[in-house]
N, C-alpha and C positions, 0 to 999 in steps of 0.2 A: 416405504417410506426410505428403499433402495433407492430410486429413482429421485425423492428429496434432496437425500446425503450427494448423489451425483450431481444433480444441479448446484447445490451450493458450493460444492469442489469448484463445477466449469466456471459459475460467478466468479469465484475469488481469484481463478487464472485470469480470466477475463478483466474484472476489476485492477489486478495488479499488475498487467501489460498496459492497463491505460493509465495508471500511477506511476508508472517505471519512463514511460516517453512522458507523461508532462512532466515529471521531475526534471527528464533532460530537457526539454522544452524550455522550462522555465532558467534553468543555469545558462542556458546559449540566448534566453531573453537578459537575463541579468548584465551576459558579458558584452551585450552589442546594447546595452540602454533602450532595447524595447520595453515595454508594457510588461509588467509582470504578472502571473499566475498570483490570485490571491491565498494569503494563507490558509484560510477559511477553507476553501476550493479544496487544497491538500489535504488539508484535516479531514472534512467531507468525503472525500474517494478512499484515502487511508479506513473510514469506519465504514464505509458500505463495501467492506471483504475488498479493499486492494492495499491493505495494511503490508502486505509482505513486498509485492513488487514495489511501494514506495521506498521499503528501509533498503532493497537491492539498489534502487537508484539514485536514492540517498549517497550509498558509498561507491557507487558504482561512478556518478557523476560528481562528488563530492563537494555537494551539494546543499546547504541546511545542516551540516555535520556541526558546526561550532554553536547551533542553536538547540540549547540542551531540552526548550521543550518538546521541537521535534524530533531530535532521537530519542527522549525518555517516550514521548508519547508512540512513537512507531514503533518502539520496542515492544510496547507494554500491548499495542493493539493488534502487532503481528501474534506474539505468545497465548491473546486470546483467540484471536481465530484459528490460529495454528490447533491451537490444542481444543477447542472447543469440536470443528472439522473432524480432528482424529477421534475424540471422544463418539463422535458420533459413527462414524465409521468403524468404528471397532465394535460399538455397539447394534447397530443395525446392519452391518454389510456381511 
């Protein structure tokens, strides 16, 4: 079980990095008039354990912060994901 918890933590870090970079790229695309990353894709990456990185990217790049559903959704997913990972780490490590 320790391996599973460690793997989930690594996946969360990796997906967070992917979503952080994706948020930065989408902000750049918005500024330069290029094709944007679909909102569904951003939420999908957040749901796949990338929410903490997406939340950091949202505020670091000032991107999507005026969309209430992004702010609420990313906060909720981040708290849920970090809560579950914390519980699993406490319980099995």
